[in-house]
C-alpha positions as CSV (number, residue, x, y, z in Angstrom):
1,M,-59.7,50.3,6.9
2,R,-59.6,52.2,10.2
3,D,-61.8,55.2,10.9
4,P,-60.2,58.1,9.0
5,Y,-60.5,60.5,12.0
6,E,-58.6,58.0,14.1
7,V,-55.9,57.6,11.4
8,L,-55.4,61.4,11.3
9,G,-55.5,61.7,15.1
10,V,-58.4,64.2,15.1
11,Q,-61.9,64.3,16.6
12,R,-64.9,63.7,14.4
13,T,-65.9,67.3,15.2
14,A,-62.6,68.7,14.0
15,S,-62.7,71.7,11.6
16,D,-61.6,71.3,8.0
17,G,-58.6,73.4,8.8
18,D,-57.6,71.2,11.7
19,I,-57.9,68.1,9.5
20,K,-55.7,69.7,6.9
21,K,-53.1,70.7,9.4
22,A,-53.0,67.2,10.9
23,Y,-52.6,65.6,7.5
24,H,-49.8,68.0,6.4
25,K,-47.9,67.2,9.7
26,L,-48.3,63.4,9.3
27,A,-47.5,63.5,5.5
28,K,-44.3,65.5,6.2
29,E,-43.2,63.0,8.8
30,L,-44.1,59.9,6.8
31,H,-43.2,60.9,3.2
32,P,-41.3,58.1,1.4
33,D,-38.6,60.5,0.4
34,L,-37.7,60.9,4.0
35,N,-38.1,57.2,4.9
36,P,-36.6,55.2,2.0
37,D,-37.0,51.4,2.1
38,D,-39.3,51.5,5.1
39,S,-42.4,49.6,4.1
40,V,-44.1,50.2,7.5
41,V,-43.8,53.9,7.1
42,A,-44.9,53.7,3.4
43,N,-48.0,51.8,4.4
44,R,-48.8,54.3,7.1
45,F,-48.3,57.2,4.6
46,K,-50.7,55.5,2.3
47,E,-53.2,55.1,5.1
48,V,-52.9,58.7,6.1
49,S,-53.3,59.9,2.5
50,A,-56.4,57.7,2.0
51,A,-57.9,59.0,5.2
52,Y,-57.4,62.7,4.2
53,S,-58.8,62.0,0.7
54,L,-62.0,60.9,2.4
55,V,-62.5,63.5,5.2
56,G,-60.4,66.2,3.7
57,D,-63.0,66.7,1.0
58,T,-66.2,68.4,2.3
59,A,-68.6,66.4,0.1
60,S,-67.1,62.9,0.8
61,R,-66.7,63.8,4.5
62,Q,-70.4,64.5,4.8
63,R,-71.3,61.3,3.0
64,Y,-69.0,59.3,5.4
65,D,-70.5,61.0,8.4
66,N,-74.0,60.2,7.1
67,G,-73.0,56.5,6.7
68,E,-73.4,56.6,3.0
69,I,-69.8,55.4,2.3
70,G,-67.4,53.4,4.4
71,A,-63.9,54.1,5.7
72,D,-62.6,52.6,2.4
73,G,-64.5,55.3,0.4
74,Q,-66.9,52.7,-1.1
75,E,-70.6,52.9,-1.3
76,K,-72.5,51.0,1.4
77,A,-74.9,48.6,-0.3
78,R,-78.6,49.3,0.4
79,Y,-81.1,46.7,-0.6
80,R,-84.9,46.9,-0.1
81,Y,-86.6,43.6,0.5
82,E,-90.3,43.6,-0.4
83,Y,-93.0,40.9,-0.5
84,A,-96.4,40.8,-2.1
85,G,-99.5,40.2,-0.1
86,G,-101.6,37.0,-0.6
87,R,-105.0,36.9,-2.1
88,G,-106.4,38.3,1.0
89,G,-104.6,41.6,0.2
90,P,-101.7,43.3,2.0
91,G,-100.7,41.7,5.2
92,A,-102.3,38.4,4.4
93,G,-99.1,36.6,5.4
94,F,-96.9,34.3,3.3
95,G,-99.6,32.7,1.3
96,G,-98.1,29.5,-0.1
97,G,-94.9,30.0,1.9
98,F,-91.6,29.4,0.0
99,G,-93.3,27.1,-2.4
100,G,-95.5,28.7,-5.0
101,G,-98.3,30.8,-3.6
102,Q,-98.9,34.4,-4.5
103,G,-97.3,35.6,-1.3
104,F,-93.7,35.8,-0.3
105,N,-91.4,34.2,-2.9
106,A,-87.8,33.7,-1.8
107,E,-86.7,33.0,-5.4
108,D,-88.0,36.4,-6.5
109,V,-86.3,38.3,-3.7
110,F,-82.9,36.6,-3.8
111,G,-83.1,36.4,-7.6
112,E,-83.3,40.2,-7.8
113,F,-80.6,40.6,-5.2
114,F,-78.1,38.5,-7.2
115,S,-79.2,40.0,-10.5
116,N,-78.4,43.4,-9.1
117,M,-75.0,42.3,-8.0
118,R,-74.3,40.9,-11.5
119,G,-75.5,44.1,-13.2
120,G,-78.4,42.4,-14.8
121,R,-82.1,43.2,-14.7
122,G,-84.5,42.6,-11.9
123,P,-88.2,42.0,-11.9
124,G,-90.2,44.4,-14.0
125,G,-87.3,45.0,-16.4
126,R,-85.6,47.4,-14.0
127,A,-81.9,47.7,-14.6
128,G,-80.0,46.6,-11.5
129,H,-76.3,47.2,-10.7
130,A,-74.0,47.5,-7.8
131,R,-73.0,51.1,-7.3
132,Q,-69.3,51.6,-8.1
133,Q,-67.0,54.4,-7.1
134,R,-63.6,55.6,-8.2
135,G,-60.7,55.1,-5.8
136,P,-59.8,57.8,-3.3
137,D,-57.8,60.8,-4.4
138,R,-54.3,61.3,-3.1
139,S,-52.9,64.6,-1.9
140,Y,-49.3,65.8,-2.3
141,K,-47.5,69.1,-1.7
142,I,-44.5,70.3,-3.6
143,T,-42.4,73.5,-3.4
144,V,-41.1,75.2,-6.5
145,E,-38.8,78.2,-7.1
146,F,-40.4,81.5,-8.2
147,L,-39.0,81.4,-11.7
148,D,-40.1,77.8,-12.2
149,A,-43.6,78.8,-11.3
150,A,-43.5,81.8,-13.5
151,K,-42.1,80.1,-16.6
152,G,-43.3,76.6,-16.1
153,S,-41.2,73.5,-15.3
154,T,-41.4,69.8,-14.4
155,R,-41.0,68.3,-10.9
156,R,-40.8,64.7,-9.9
157,I,-42.7,63.2,-7.0
158,T,-42.6,59.7,-5.4
159,L,-45.9,57.9,-5.0
160,P,-46.5,55.6,-2.0
161,D,-45.8,52.5,-4.1
162,G,-42.4,53.9,-5.0
163,K,-43.4,54.9,-8.5
164,M,-41.8,58.1,-9.8
165,L,-44.1,60.6,-11.5
166,D,-43.1,63.8,-13.4
167,V,-45.5,66.6,-12.6
168,R,-45.7,69.5,-15.2
169,I,-45.9,72.8,-13.5
170,P,-47.9,75.1,-15.7
171,A,-46.4,78.6,-16.4
172,G,-47.9,81.3,-14.2
173,I,-49.2,78.9,-11.4
174,E,-49.9,80.8,-8.2
175,D,-48.9,79.9,-4.7
176,G,-51.4,77.4,-3.1
177,K,-53.0,76.3,-6.3
178,Q,-53.6,72.6,-7.0
179,I,-52.7,70.4,-10.0
180,R,-55.0,67.5,-10.7
181,L,-53.4,64.4,-12.1
182,R,-56.1,62.2,-13.5
183,G,-56.0,58.5,-12.6
184,Q,-52.9,58.7,-10.3
185,G,-54.8,58.2,-7.0
186,D,-55.8,54.9,-5.3
187,P,-57.5,52.1,-7.2
188,G,-61.2,51.6,-7.0
189,P,-64.0,49.5,-8.6
190,A,-64.7,52.1,-11.2
191,G,-61.1,53.1,-11.7
192,P,-58.4,55.0,-9.8
193,G,-58.9,58.4,-8.2
194,D,-56.8,61.4,-8.9
195,A,-53.6,62.9,-7.4
196,L,-54.0,66.4,-6.1
197,V,-50.7,68.3,-6.0
198,E,-50.7,71.5,-4.0
199,V,-47.9,73.9,-5.2
200,S,-46.1,76.2,-2.8
201,V,-44.0,78.9,-4.5
202,N,-40.8,80.2,-2.9
203,R,-40.1,83.9,-2.7
204,H,-37.6,85.5,-5.0
205,P,-34.9,87.9,-3.7
206,Q,-35.7,90.5,-6.4
207,F,-39.1,89.9,-8.0
208,R,-42.5,90.3,-6.4
209,R,-45.7,89.1,-8.1
210,E,-49.0,90.8,-8.2
211,G,-51.4,88.9,-10.5
212,T,-49.6,88.6,-13.8
213,D,-47.4,91.7,-13.1
214,I,-43.8,91.6,-11.7
215,H,-42.4,94.3,-9.5
216,L,-38.7,95.0,-9.0
217,D,-36.8,97.5,-6.9
218,L,-33.8,98.9,-8.8
219,P,-31.0,100.7,-7.0
220,L,-29.9,103.8,-8.9
221,D,-26.8,105.9,-8.2
222,L,-26.8,109.7,-8.2
223,A,-25.0,110.2,-11.5
224,D,-27.4,107.9,-13.4
225,A,-30.4,109.6,-11.7
226,V,-29.2,113.1,-12.6
227,L,-27.7,112.5,-16.0
228,G,-29.9,109.6,-17.2
229,A,-28.5,106.3,-18.4
230,K,-29.1,103.0,-20.0
231,I,-29.1,100.2,-17.5
232,A,-29.4,96.4,-17.6
233,V,-32.6,95.3,-15.7
234,P,-33.3,91.7,-14.7
235,T,-36.6,90.2,-15.8
236,I,-38.0,86.6,-15.6
237,D,-36.8,86.1,-19.2
238,G,-33.3,87.6,-18.6
239,N,-31.7,91.0,-18.6
240,V,-33.1,93.8,-20.8
241,T,-31.8,97.3,-21.3
242,M,-33.9,100.1,-19.9
243,T,-33.5,103.9,-20.4
244,I,-33.4,105.9,-17.2
245,P,-34.5,109.5,-18.0
246,K,-32.5,112.5,-16.8
247,G,-33.6,113.8,-13.4
248,A,-35.1,110.5,-12.3
249,N,-36.3,110.5,-8.7
250,S,-36.2,107.8,-6.0
251,G,-39.6,106.1,-5.9
252,Q,-40.3,106.8,-9.5
253,T,-41.8,103.7,-11.4
254,L,-41.0,102.7,-14.9
255,R,-42.8,100.1,-16.9
256,L,-41.4,97.2,-19.1
257,K,-44.4,96.2,-21.2
258,A,-45.3,92.5,-21.5
259,K,-42.3,91.5,-19.3
260,G,-44.4,89.9,-16.6
261,I,-46.1,86.5,-16.4
262,K,-48.0,84.9,-19.3
263,P,-50.3,82.1,-18.1
264,P,-51.0,79.4,-20.8
265,K,-54.5,80.6,-21.7
266,A,-53.7,84.4,-21.6
267,D,-53.4,86.4,-24.8
268,V,-50.6,88.7,-23.5
269,A,-48.2,88.7,-20.6
270,G,-48.4,91.1,-17.7
271,N,-46.0,94.0,-17.3
272,Q,-42.9,94.5,-15.1
273,Y,-42.8,97.6,-13.0
274,V,-39.4,98.9,-12.0
275,H,-39.3,101.1,-8.8
276,L,-36.2,103.3,-8.7
277,L,-34.4,103.6,-5.4
278,L,-31.7,106.3,-5.3
279,T,-28.5,105.1,-3.5
280,L,-25.5,107.0,-2.4
281,P,-21.9,105.7,-2.3
282,D,-20.9,103.7,0.8
283,P,-18.5,104.8,2.1
284,P,-19.2,108.4,1.1
285,D,-17.2,109.8,-1.8
286,A,-15.1,112.9,-0.7
287,E,-15.2,114.6,-4.1
288,L,-19.0,114.1,-4.4
289,T,-19.4,115.4,-0.8
290,A,-17.4,118.6,-1.6
291,L,-19.3,119.2,-4.8
292,L,-22.7,118.9,-3.0
293,E,-21.5,121.2,-0.2
294,E,-20.6,123.8,-2.7
295,W,-23.9,123.4,-4.6
296,A,-25.8,123.6,-1.3
297,S,-24.0,126.8,-0.3
298,K,-24.9,128.4,-3.7
299,Q,-28.5,127.4,-3.3
300,A,-28.6,128.9,0.2
301,Q,-27.1,132.2,-1.0
302,A,-29.6,132.4,-3.9
303,A,-32.4,131.8,-1.5
304,E,-31.2,134.7,0.7
305,T,-31.1,137.1,-2.2
306,D,-34.6,136.2,-3.1
């Protein structure tokens, strides 16, 4: 496999942010959904994803830069060759050569080497085994609607090999969070890596989220504000009826208890806060205008007498 920095088109000194930006740009251009039936692009997408899995993670990037793992994400084998000194003590040479003296013994050295590769035991009863590593993780990014993130849903993604995978979006997931799918990454000696799915949540035209609470601006006409009313108010679970008190003011906030977001592990849901916004008729109502002019005139006269 090529050098992952070369695959992503960045310098070895690039910041984590620059690496992530380069990956997202390439993944967007090369995604199989945008390039159906193109095996060349599919392989390129796979290569880019594997490169990002290696250097997009701080720990694995450091190990790669230090030469501990290769561009394929696998451990680099390190074997220590030792020989025992002859009867004259350390440094006495090969003793009996390759035959049978007490010095260097090729059978001992290579015997331990191949024993380690087979996962057996070397001299002295030491357990030997080739280090194994899971396959590289794969990174994906999906966009979901506000209500799908709030209530939970399922989205389907296409893997580089063409396999379709349904991803469960947990209720209450926040924008930018990741979902880890165990065993859905690239294969490796010790099993496949994971798929890391970053979730981007679209904005909603009415709802705003703050933690587990939902905020909503509710237009209110003058009559309902002055006289009070019962009004249907949208929530993430559908409309509910809310009582508007008499004399309500623009900017006043009313609470709908437990009508916010309830994450899977939470005991209770958040609240929904309804912010009242007084609105006047458009175009202006002539009768209402005359009534308010008369009212304003009486208020002015009363103020003069005071």
